[in-house]
PDB file of N, CA, C and O in Angstrom:
ATOM      1  N   MET A   1      43.796  75.176-138.821  1.00  0.00           N
ATOM      2  CA  MET A   1      44.929  75.942-138.691  1.00  0.00           C
ATOM      3  C   MET A   1      44.986  77.196-139.494  1.00  0.00           C
ATOM      4  O   MET A   1      45.092  78.236-138.843  1.00  0.00           O
ATOM      5  N   PHE A   2      44.938  77.280-140.741  1.00  0.00           N
ATOM      6  CA  PHE A   2      45.189  78.615-141.587  1.00  0.00           C
ATOM      7  C   PHE A   2      43.743  79.097-141.862  1.00  0.00           C
ATOM      8  O   PHE A   2      43.507  79.849-142.807  1.00  0.00           O
ATOM      9  N   GLY A   3      42.829  78.674-141.065  1.00  0.00           N
ATOM     10  CA  GLY A   3      41.294  79.200-141.364  1.00  0.00           C
ATOM     11  C   GLY A   3      40.592  78.004-142.376  1.00  0.00           C
ATOM     12  O   GLY A   3      41.226  77.051-142.829  1.00  0.00           O
ATOM     13  N   LYS A   4      39.356  78.232-142.588  1.00  0.00           N
ATOM     14  CA  LYS A   4      38.494  77.264-143.247  1.00  0.00           C
ATOM     15  C   LYS A   4      38.370  77.701-144.839  1.00  0.00           C
ATOM     16  O   LYS A   4      37.991  76.931-145.722  1.00  0.00           O
ATOM     17  N   SER A   5      38.695  78.846-145.007  1.00  0.00           N
ATOM     18  CA  SER A   5      38.625  79.409-146.331  1.00  0.00           C
ATOM     19  C   SER A   5      39.574  79.081-147.338  1.00  0.00           C
ATOM     20  O   SER A   5      40.667  78.699-146.920  1.00  0.00           O
ATOM     21  N   PHE A   6      39.406  79.142-148.594  1.00  0.00           N
ATOM     22  CA  PHE A   6      40.287  78.899-149.602  1.00  0.00           C
ATOM     23  C   PHE A   6      41.454  79.749-149.564  1.00  0.00           C
ATOM     24  O   PHE A   6      42.557  79.298-149.874  1.00  0.00           O
ATOM     25  N   MET A   7      41.273  81.079-149.166  1.00  0.00           N
ATOM     26  CA  MET A   7      42.164  82.000-149.120  1.00  0.00           C
ATOM     27  C   MET A   7      43.249  81.638-147.775  1.00  0.00           C
ATOM     28  O   MET A   7      44.478  81.616-147.840  1.00  0.00           O
ATOM     29  N   GLY A   8      42.573  81.423-146.815  1.00  0.00           N
ATOM     30  CA  GLY A   8      43.279  80.966-145.724  1.00  0.00           C
ATOM     31  C   GLY A   8      44.286  79.695-145.944  1.00  0.00           C
ATOM     32  O   GLY A   8      45.476  79.725-145.630  1.00  0.00           O
ATOM     33  N   LEU A   9      43.641  78.605-146.516  1.00  0.00           N
ATOM     34  CA  LEU A   9      44.516  77.403-146.903  1.00  0.00           C
ATOM     35  C   LEU A   9      45.740  77.916-147.722  1.00  0.00           C
ATOM     36  O   LEU A   9      46.906  77.793-147.346  1.00  0.00           O
ATOM     37  N   ALA A  10      45.287  78.583-149.038  1.00  0.00           N
ATOM     38  CA  ALA A  10      46.355  79.037-149.866  1.00  0.00           C
ATOM     39  C   ALA A  10      47.180  79.885-149.385  1.00  0.00           C
ATOM     40  O   ALA A  10      48.308  79.827-149.874  1.00  0.00           O
ATOM     41  N   ALA A  11      46.964  80.830-148.411  1.00  0.00           N
ATOM     42  CA  ALA A  11      47.957  81.400-147.671  1.00  0.00           C
ATOM     43  C   ALA A  11      48.897  80.589-146.869  1.00  0.00           C
ATOM     44  O   ALA A  11      50.086  80.910-146.881  1.00  0.00           O
ATOM     45  N   GLY A  12      48.494  79.556-146.161  1.00  0.00           N
ATOM     46  CA  GLY A  12      49.051  78.817-145.332  1.00  0.00           C
ATOM     47  C   GLY A  12      50.131  77.940-146.014  1.00  0.00           C
ATOM     48  O   GLY A  12      51.240  77.707-145.533  1.00  0.00           O
ATOM     49  N   VAL A  13      49.607  77.434-147.331  1.00  0.00           N
ATOM     50  CA  VAL A  13      50.595  76.627-148.163  1.00  0.00           C
ATOM     51  C   VAL A  13      51.682  77.478-148.731  1.00  0.00           C
ATOM     52  O   VAL A  13      52.837  77.077-148.873  1.00  0.00           O
ATOM     53  N   LEU A  14      51.254  78.689-149.054  1.00  0.00           N
ATOM     54  CA  LEU A  14      52.438  79.706-149.750  1.00  0.00           C
ATOM     55  C   LEU A  14      53.470  80.013-148.429  1.00  0.00           C
ATOM     56  O   LEU A  14      54.682  80.002-148.643  1.00  0.00           O
ATOM     57  N   THR A  15      52.972  80.281-147.088  1.00  0.00           N
ATOM     58  CA  THR A  15      53.906  80.585-146.098  1.00  0.00           C
ATOM     59  C   THR A  15      54.776  79.289-146.031  1.00  0.00           C
ATOM     60  O   THR A  15      55.989  79.429-145.874  1.00  0.00           O
ATOM     61  N   ILE A  16      54.420  78.456-146.103  1.00  0.00           N
ATOM     62  CA  ILE A  16      54.989  77.113-145.908  1.00  0.00           C
ATOM     63  C   ILE A  16      56.085  76.867-146.803  1.00  0.00           C
ATOM     64  O   ILE A  16      57.248  76.602-146.497  1.00  0.00           O
ATOM     65  N   VAL A  17      55.492  77.007-148.140  1.00  0.00           N
ATOM     66  CA  VAL A  17      56.558  76.916-149.184  1.00  0.00           C
ATOM     67  C   VAL A  17      57.788  77.976-149.001  1.00  0.00           C
ATOM     68  O   VAL A  17      58.989  77.730-149.114  1.00  0.00           O
ATOM     69  N   GLY A  18      57.235  79.083-148.724  1.00  0.00           N
ATOM     70  CA  GLY A  18      58.422  79.929-148.730  1.00  0.00           C
ATOM     71  C   GLY A  18      59.346  79.975-147.494  1.00  0.00           C
ATOM     72  O   GLY A  18      60.484  80.442-147.463  1.00  0.00           O
ATOM     73  N   ALA A  19      58.664  79.413-146.491  1.00  0.00           N
ATOM     74  CA  ALA A  19      59.783  79.218-145.216  1.00  0.00           C
ATOM     75  C   ALA A  19      60.598  77.892-145.683  1.00  0.00           C
ATOM     76  O   ALA A  19      61.795  77.947-145.402  1.00  0.00           O
ATOM     77  N   LEU A  20      60.265  76.968-146.200  1.00  0.00           N
ATOM     78  CA  LEU A  20      61.057  75.817-146.598  1.00  0.00           C
ATOM     79  C   LEU A  20      62.033  76.129-147.588  1.00  0.00           C
ATOM     80  O   LEU A  20      63.182  75.687-147.572  1.00  0.00           O
ATOM     81  N   ASN A  21      61.466  77.054-148.628  1.00  0.00           N
ATOM     82  CA  ASN A  21      62.539  77.655-149.713  1.00  0.00           C
ATOM     83  C   ASN A  21      63.681  78.451-148.934  1.00  0.00           C
ATOM     84  O   ASN A  21      64.857  78.259-149.242  1.00  0.00           O
ATOM     85  N   TRP A  22      63.350  79.298-147.979  1.00  0.00           N
ATOM     86  CA  TRP A  22      64.518  80.101-147.131  1.00  0.00           C
ATOM     87  C   TRP A  22      65.289  79.085-146.598  1.00  0.00           C
ATOM     88  O   TRP A  22      66.484  79.101-146.896  1.00  0.00           O
ATOM     89  N   GLY A  23      64.837  78.112-145.800  1.00  0.00           N
ATOM     90  CA  GLY A  23      65.448  77.060-145.066  1.00  0.00           C
ATOM     91  C   GLY A  23      66.453  76.376-145.938  1.00  0.00           C
ATOM     92  O   GLY A  23      67.585  76.186-145.493  1.00  0.00           O
ATOM     93  N   LEU A  24      66.089  75.945-147.294  1.00  0.00           N
ATOM     94  CA  LEU A  24      67.058  75.297-148.033  1.00  0.00           C
ATOM     95  C   LEU A  24      67.952  76.185-148.700  1.00  0.00           C
ATOM     96  O   LEU A  24      69.015  75.690-149.076  1.00  0.00           O
ATOM     97  N   ILE A  25      67.726  77.511-148.948  1.00  0.00           N
ATOM     98  CA  ILE A  25      68.663  78.616-149.101  1.00  0.00           C
ATOM     99  C   ILE A  25      69.720  78.687-148.378  1.00  0.00           C
ATOM    100  O   ILE A  25      70.873  78.707-148.808  1.00  0.00           O
ATOM    101  N   GLY A  26      69.307  78.738-147.003  1.00  0.00           N
ATOM    102  CA  GLY A  26      70.127  78.756-145.906  1.00  0.00           C
ATOM    103  C   GLY A  26      71.112  77.467-145.882  1.00  0.00           C
ATOM    104  O   GLY A  26      72.311  77.679-145.700  1.00  0.00           O
ATOM    105  N   VAL A  27      70.689  76.249-146.045  1.00  0.00           N
ATOM    106  CA  VAL A  27      71.429  75.192-145.919  1.00  0.00           C
ATOM    107  C   VAL A  27      72.255  75.060-147.308  1.00  0.00           C
ATOM    108  O   VAL A  27      73.281  74.379-147.316  1.00  0.00           O
ATOM    109  N   GLY A  28      71.843  75.658-148.387  1.00  0.00           N
ATOM    110  CA  GLY A  28      72.658  75.643-149.630  1.00  0.00           C
ATOM    111  C   GLY A  28      73.872  76.645-149.472  1.00  0.00           C
ATOM    112  O   GLY A  28      74.844  76.481-150.210  1.00  0.00           O
ATOM    113  N   VAL A  29      73.869  77.541-148.669  1.00  0.00           N
ATOM    114  CA  VAL A  29      75.012  78.287-148.313  1.00  0.00           C
ATOM    115  C   VAL A  29      76.222  77.747-147.626  1.00  0.00           C
ATOM    116  O   VAL A  29      77.368  78.115-147.884  1.00  0.00           O
ATOM    117  N   PHE A  30      75.899  76.852-146.738  1.00  0.00           N
ATOM    118  CA  PHE A  30      76.731  76.004-146.188  1.00  0.00           C
ATOM    119  C   PHE A  30      77.279  74.951-146.978  1.00  0.00           C
ATOM    120  O   PHE A  30      78.464  74.678-146.786  1.00  0.00           O
ATOM    121  N   LEU A  31      76.564  74.240-147.924  1.00  0.00           N
ATOM    122  CA  LEU A  31      76.896  73.226-148.875  1.00  0.00           C
ATOM    123  C   LEU A  31      77.458  73.837-150.096  1.00  0.00           C
ATOM    124  O   LEU A  31      77.908  73.097-150.971  1.00  0.00           O
ATOM    125  N   ASN A  32      77.474  75.188-150.243  1.00  0.00           N
ATOM    126  CA  ASN A  32      78.101  75.920-151.310  1.00  0.00           C
ATOM    127  C   ASN A  32      77.205  75.641-152.640  1.00  0.00           C
ATOM    128  O   ASN A  32      77.767  75.632-153.735  1.00  0.00           O
ATOM    129  N   ARG A  33      76.055  75.453-152.551  1.00  0.00           N
ATOM    130  CA  ARG A  33      74.954  74.927-153.576  1.00  0.00           C
ATOM    131  C   ARG A  33      73.960  75.887-153.637  1.00  0.00           C
ATOM    132  O   ARG A  33      73.627  76.355-152.548  1.00  0.00           O
ATOM    133  N   ASP A  34      73.285  76.387-154.824  1.00  0.00           N
ATOM    134  CA  ASP A  34      72.065  77.130-154.947  1.00  0.00           C
ATOM    135  C   ASP A  34      70.883  75.964-154.750  1.00  0.00           C
ATOM    136  O   ASP A  34      70.703  75.074-155.581  1.00  0.00           O
ATOM    137  N   LEU A  35      70.114  76.104-153.534  1.00  0.00           N
ATOM    138  CA  LEU A  35      69.103  75.151-153.393  1.00  0.00           C
ATOM    139  C   LEU A  35      67.688  75.938-153.339  1.00  0.00           C
ATOM    140  O   LEU A  35      66.689  75.658-152.677  1.00  0.00           O
ATOM    141  N   ASN A  36      67.895  76.921-154.165  1.00  0.00           N
ATOM    142  CA  ASN A  36      66.589  77.932-154.356  1.00  0.00           C
ATOM    143  C   ASN A  36      65.467  77.085-155.008  1.00  0.00           C
ATOM    144  O   ASN A  36      65.647  76.971-156.221  1.00  0.00           O
ATOM    145  N   VAL A  37      64.529  76.555-154.616  1.00  0.00           N
ATOM    146  CA  VAL A  37      63.636  75.553-155.182  1.00  0.00           C
ATOM    147  C   VAL A  37      62.730  76.299-156.085  1.00  0.00           C
ATOM    148  O   VAL A  37      62.236  75.642-157.001  1.00  0.00           O
ATOM    149  N   VAL A  38      62.370  77.766-155.977  1.00  0.00           N
ATOM    150  CA  VAL A  38      61.648  78.489-156.681  1.00  0.00           C
ATOM    151  C   VAL A  38      62.296  78.685-157.918  1.00  0.00           C
ATOM    152  O   VAL A  38      61.662  78.572-158.967  1.00  0.00           O
ATOM    153  N   ARG A  39      63.611  78.996-157.900  1.00  0.00           N
ATOM    154  CA  ARG A  39      64.562  79.158-159.242  1.00  0.00           C
ATOM    155  C   ARG A  39      64.580  78.010-159.965  1.00  0.00           C
ATOM    156  O   ARG A  39      64.567  78.024-161.196  1.00  0.00           O
ATOM    157  N   MET A  40      64.615  76.814-159.184  1.00  0.00           N
ATOM    158  CA  MET A  40      64.728  75.515-159.906  1.00  0.00           C
ATOM    159  C   MET A  40      63.428  75.312-160.753  1.00  0.00           C
ATOM    160  O   MET A  40      63.485  74.823-161.881  1.00  0.00           O
ATOM    161  N   ILE A  41      62.220  75.716-160.152  1.00  0.00           N
ATOM    162  CA  ILE A  41      61.060  75.354-160.817  1.00  0.00           C
ATOM    163  C   ILE A  41      60.794  76.257-161.922  1.00  0.00           C
ATOM    164  O   ILE A  41      60.538  75.816-163.042  1.00  0.00           O
ATOM    165  N   VAL A  42      60.844  77.553-161.653  1.00  0.00           N
ATOM    166  CA  VAL A  42      60.311  78.729-162.850  1.00  0.00           C
ATOM    167  C   VAL A  42      61.791  78.767-163.799  1.00  0.00           C
ATOM    168  O   VAL A  42      61.712  79.232-164.936  1.00  0.00           O
ATOM    169  N   GLY A  43      62.879  78.358-163.384  1.00  0.00           N
ATOM    170  CA  GLY A  43      64.003  78.419-164.471  1.00  0.00           C
ATOM    171  C   GLY A  43      64.475  79.835-164.771  1.00  0.00           C
ATOM    172  O   GLY A  43      64.390  80.591-163.803  1.00  0.00           O
ATOM    173  N   SER A  44      64.878  80.281-165.721  1.00  0.00           N
ATOM    174  CA  SER A  44      65.688  81.524-165.812  1.00  0.00           C
ATOM    175  C   SER A  44      64.531  82.619-166.241  1.00  0.00           C
ATOM    176  O   SER A  44      64.679  83.308-167.250  1.00  0.00           O
ATOM    177  N   MET A  45      63.482  82.716-165.479  1.00  0.00           N
ATOM    178  CA  MET A  45      62.365  83.832-165.815  1.00  0.00           C
ATOM    179  C   MET A  45      62.235  84.509-164.428  1.00  0.00           C
ATOM    180  O   MET A  45      61.446  84.206-163.533  1.00  0.00           O
ATOM    181  N   PRO A  46      63.212  85.531-164.432  1.00  0.00           N
ATOM    182  CA  PRO A  46      63.084  86.452-163.019  1.00  0.00           C
ATOM    183  C   PRO A  46      61.977  87.082-162.839  1.00  0.00           C
ATOM    184  O   PRO A  46      61.775  87.353-161.655  1.00  0.00           O
ATOM    185  N   ALA A  47      61.112  87.447-163.624  1.00  0.00           N
ATOM    186  CA  ALA A  47      59.894  87.767-163.524  1.00  0.00           C
ATOM    187  C   ALA A  47      58.835  86.951-162.748  1.00  0.00           C
ATOM    188  O   ALA A  47      58.150  87.328-161.797  1.00  0.00           O
ATOM    189  N   ALA A  48      58.852  85.688-163.396  1.00  0.00           N
ATOM    190  CA  ALA A  48      57.968  84.689-162.681  1.00  0.00           C
ATOM    191  C   ALA A  48      58.476  84.380-161.135  1.00  0.00           C
ATOM    192  O   ALA A  48      57.700  84.088-160.225  1.00  0.00           O
ATOM    193  N   GLU A  49      59.768  84.483-161.010  1.00  0.00           N
ATOM    194  CA  GLU A  49      60.394  84.121-159.650  1.00  0.00           C
ATOM    195  C   GLU A  49      59.874  85.265-158.667  1.00  0.00           C
ATOM    196  O   GLU A  49      59.440  85.039-157.537  1.00  0.00           O
ATOM    197  N   ALA A  50      59.983  86.579-159.280  1.00  0.00           N
ATOM    198  CA  ALA A  50      59.418  87.692-158.383  1.00  0.00           C
ATOM    199  C   ALA A  50      57.952  87.620-158.299  1.00  0.00           C
ATOM    200  O   ALA A  50      57.491  88.198-157.314  1.00  0.00           O
ATOM    201  N   ILE A  51      57.151  87.089-159.039  1.00  0.00           N
ATOM    202  CA  ILE A  51      55.898  86.833-158.871  1.00  0.00           C
ATOM    203  C   ILE A  51      55.435  85.840-157.774  1.00  0.00           C
ATOM    204  O   ILE A  51      54.496  86.055-157.008  1.00  0.00           O
ATOM    205  N   VAL A  52      56.206  84.727-157.791  1.00  0.00           N
ATOM    206  CA  VAL A  52      56.016  83.698-156.700  1.00  0.00           C
ATOM    207  C   VAL A  52      56.432  84.288-155.209  1.00  0.00           C
ATOM    208  O   VAL A  52      55.845  84.009-154.164  1.00  0.00           O
ATOM    209  N   TYR A  53      57.528  85.131-155.337  1.00  0.00           N
ATOM    210  CA  TYR A  53      58.005  85.760-153.926  1.00  0.00           C
ATOM    211  C   TYR A  53      56.876  86.756-153.510  1.00  0.00           C
ATOM    212  O   TYR A  53      56.541  86.738-152.325  1.00  0.00           O
ATOM    213  N   ILE A  54      56.376  87.454-154.195  1.00  0.00           N
ATOM    214  CA  ILE A  54      55.400  88.442-153.885  1.00  0.00           C
ATOM    215  C   ILE A  54      54.091  87.617-153.284  1.00  0.00           C
ATOM    216  O   ILE A  54      53.516  88.006-152.268  1.00  0.00           O
ATOM    217  N   LEU A  55      53.693  86.467-154.001  1.00  0.00           N
ATOM    218  CA  LEU A  55      52.671  85.690-153.623  1.00  0.00           C
ATOM    219  C   LEU A  55      52.800  85.091-152.372  1.00  0.00           C
ATOM    220  O   LEU A  55      51.810  84.900-151.666  1.00  0.00           O
ATOM    221  N   VAL A  56      54.153  84.713-151.961  1.00  0.00           N
ATOM    222  CA  VAL A  56      54.575  84.122-150.685  1.00  0.00           C
ATOM    223  C   VAL A  56      54.340  85.327-149.704  1.00  0.00           C
ATOM    224  O   VAL A  56      53.634  85.109-148.719  1.00  0.00           O
ATOM    225  N   GLY A  57      54.849  86.527-149.882  1.00  0.00           N
ATOM    226  CA  GLY A  57      54.844  87.421-149.109  1.00  0.00           C
ATOM    227  C   GLY A  57      53.445  88.044-148.723  1.00  0.00           C
ATOM    228  O   GLY A  57      53.257  88.643-147.664  1.00  0.00           O
ATOM    229  N   LEU A  58      52.474  87.838-149.703  1.00  0.00           N
ATOM    230  CA  LEU A  58      51.101  88.260-149.436  1.00  0.00           C
ATOM    231  C   LEU A  58      50.299  87.230-148.536  1.00  0.00           C
ATOM    232  O   LEU A  58      49.410  87.502-147.729  1.00  0.00           O
ATOM    233  N   GLY A  59      50.912  85.750-148.919  1.00  0.00           N
ATOM    234  CA  GLY A  59      50.317  84.767-148.094  1.00  0.00           C
ATOM    235  C   GLY A  59      50.766  85.092-146.392  1.00  0.00           C
ATOM    236  O   GLY A  59      50.033  85.052-145.404  1.00  0.00           O
ATOM    237  N   ALA A  60      51.885  85.343-146.458  1.00  0.00           N
ATOM    238  CA  ALA A  60      52.374  85.478-144.893  1.00  0.00           C
ATOM    239  C   ALA A  60      51.604  86.675-144.329  1.00  0.00           C
ATOM    240  O   ALA A  60      51.226  86.594-143.161  1.00  0.00           O
ATOM    241  N   ILE A  61      51.329  87.794-145.047  1.00  0.00           N
ATOM    242  CA  ILE A  61      50.622  88.934-144.419  1.00  0.00           C
ATOM    243  C   ILE A  61      49.372  88.443-144.219  1.00  0.00           C
ATOM    244  O   ILE A  61      48.839  88.941-143.228  1.00  0.00           O
ATOM    245  N   TRP A  62      48.550  87.453-144.943  1.00  0.00           N
ATOM    246  CA  TRP A  62      47.333  86.997-144.725  1.00  0.00           C
ATOM    247  C   TRP A  62      47.261  86.269-143.467  1.00  0.00           C
ATOM    248  O   TRP A  62      46.325  86.428-142.683  1.00  0.00           O
ATOM    249  N   VAL A  63      48.310  85.408-143.242  1.00  0.00           N
ATOM    250  CA  VAL A  63      48.294  84.432-142.177  1.00  0.00           C
ATOM    251  C   VAL A  63      48.709  85.338-140.755  1.00  0.00           C
ATOM    252  O   VAL A  63      48.293  85.083-139.624  1.00  0.00           O
ATOM    253  N   ILE A  64      49.501  86.291-141.075  1.00  0.00           N
ATOM    254  CA  ILE A  64      49.649  87.169-139.770  1.00  0.00           C
ATOM    255  C   ILE A  64      48.316  87.914-139.374  1.00  0.00           C
ATOM    256  O   ILE A  64      47.941  87.976-138.203  1.00  0.00           O
ATOM    257  N   PHE A  65      47.620  88.481-140.438  1.00  0.00           N
ATOM    258  CA  PHE A  65      46.363  89.191-140.010  1.00  0.00           C
ATOM    259  C   PHE A  65      45.316  88.151-139.416  1.00  0.00           C
ATOM    260  O   PHE A  65      44.523  88.489-138.537  1.00  0.00           O
ATOM    261  N   GLU A  66      45.355  86.958-139.908  1.00  0.00           N
ATOM    262  CA  GLU A  66      44.274  85.979-139.547  1.00  0.00           C
ATOM    263  C   GLU A  66      44.556  85.563-138.094  1.00  0.00           C
ATOM    264  O   GLU A  66      43.665  85.371-137.267  1.00  0.00           O
ATOM    265  N   SER A  67      46.031  85.426-137.824  1.00  0.00           N
ATOM    266  CA  SER A  67      46.321  85.004-136.232  1.00  0.00           C
ATOM    267  C   SER A  67      46.061  86.138-135.546  1.00  0.00           C
ATOM    268  O   SER A  67      45.830  85.897-134.361  1.00  0.00           O
ATOM    269  N   MET A  68      46.000  87.506-135.890  1.00  0.00           N
ATOM    270  CA  MET A  68      45.549  88.505-134.929  1.00  0.00           C
ATOM    271  C   MET A  68      44.218  88.636-134.681  1.00  0.00           C
ATOM    272  O   MET A  68      43.813  89.134-133.630  1.00  0.00           O
ATOM    273  N   ARG A  69      43.436  88.208-135.609  1.00  0.00           N
ATOM    274  CA  ARG A  69      42.027  88.238-135.694  1.00  0.00           C
ATOM    275  C   ARG A  69      41.482  87.235-134.468  1.00  0.00           C
ATOM    276  O   ARG A  69      40.425  87.463-133.881  1.00  0.00           O
ATOM    277  N   ARG A  70      42.207  86.277-134.212  1.00  0.00           N
ATOM    278  CA  ARG A  70      41.653  85.248-133.210  1.00  0.00           C
ATOM    279  C   ARG A  70      41.935  85.441-131.932  1.00  0.00           C
ATOM    280  O   ARG A  70      41.521  84.653-131.082  1.00  0.00           O
TER     281      ARG A  70
END
């Protein structure tokens, strides 16, 4: 699905985590709650939260390029 390499698997997992997090953020808007799972996990560390989002973005880029190679 995401390639047989470790990088492919890691990128796929990060992309799924990011997509689920954004989905929960959207649901949280309607429920008037903060359902940002990344923020729940890293707490009040904005730098750590930013690093997680950067990794998710890089994972998505990896998945896009891998899907274009096939």
